C-alpha positions in Angstrom: 103.6 -79.9 117.3 100.6 -82.1 118.1 97.8 -82.1 115.5 94.1 -82.0 116.3 90.7 -81.8 114.7 87.8 -80.1 116.3 84.6 -78.2 116.3 83.1 -75.1 117.9 79.5 -75.3 119.2 77.6 -72.1 119.7 74.1 -72.1 121.2 72.3 -68.8 120.6 69.3 -67.9 122.7 68.4 -64.2 122.3 65.7 -64.4 125.0 68.5 -65.1 127.6 69.2 -61.3 127.6 65.9 -60.8 129.3 67.0 -63.2 132.0 70.3 -61.3 132.5 72.2 -64.1 130.9 74.5 -64.0 127.8 72.8 -64.5 124.4 75.2 -67.2 123.4 77.4 -69.8 125.0 80.2 -71.7 123.2 82.3 -74.8 123.6 85.3 -75.9 121.6 86.2 -79.6 121.5 89.5 -80.9 120.1 90.1 -84.5 119.2 93.0 -86.7 118.1 92.8 -87.0 114.3 93.9 -90.7 114.4 91.8 -92.0 117.3 89.0 -89.4 117.9 89.9 -89.3 121.6 89.1 -85.9 123.1 92.1 -83.8 123.8 90.5 -80.7 125.1 87.1 -79.2 126.0 87.2 -75.5 126.3 84.9 -72.6 126.9 84.6 -70.9 123.5 83.3 -67.4 124.2 86.6 -65.7 124.8 88.4 -67.6 122.0 85.6 -66.6 119.6 85.9 -62.9 120.6 89.6 -63.0 120.2 89.3 -64.6 116.8 86.8 -62.0 115.7 89.2 -59.2 116.6 92.1 -61.0 115.0 90.2 -61.5 111.7 89.3 -57.8 111.7 92.9 -56.9 112.1 94.0 -59.2 109.3 91.3 -57.8 107.1 92.5 -54.3 107.7 96.2 -55.3 107.2 95.6 -57.0 103.8 92.5 -55.1 102.4 92.9 -51.5 103.5 95.1 -49.1 101.4 98.7 -49.1 102.5 98.6 -45.4 103.6 95.8 -46.1 106.1 97.0 -45.1 109.6 93.8 -45.1 111.6 90.7 -47.3 111.6 87.4 -47.4 113.6 85.8 -50.7 114.6 82.3 -50.8 116.1 80.8 -53.9 117.6 79.3 -55.6 120.7 81.7 -57.2 123.2 80.9 -60.6 124.6 82.6 -59.9 127.9 82.8 -56.9 130.2 86.5 -56.4 129.4 87.8 -55.5 126.0 90.0 -58.1 124.4 93.3 -56.7 123.1 96.4 -58.2 121.7 
């Protein structure tokens, strides 16, 4: 497996909503840890939304009582389609 270091850049501009644009945009940049050479530049909105959902699921798995069978999650989507896994 190839290793990488990276960062996620999120620009948040709440006034964009009034212009019919998303409030935030995100980029993820991955670099080689030995040389710093960029390996990937990716749009980060979908990845961030998926991570948010995954962390919520992990929180429920490890923090909710074992007998829990149903949960409710409320939030705002970043895309018109729900992200599911």
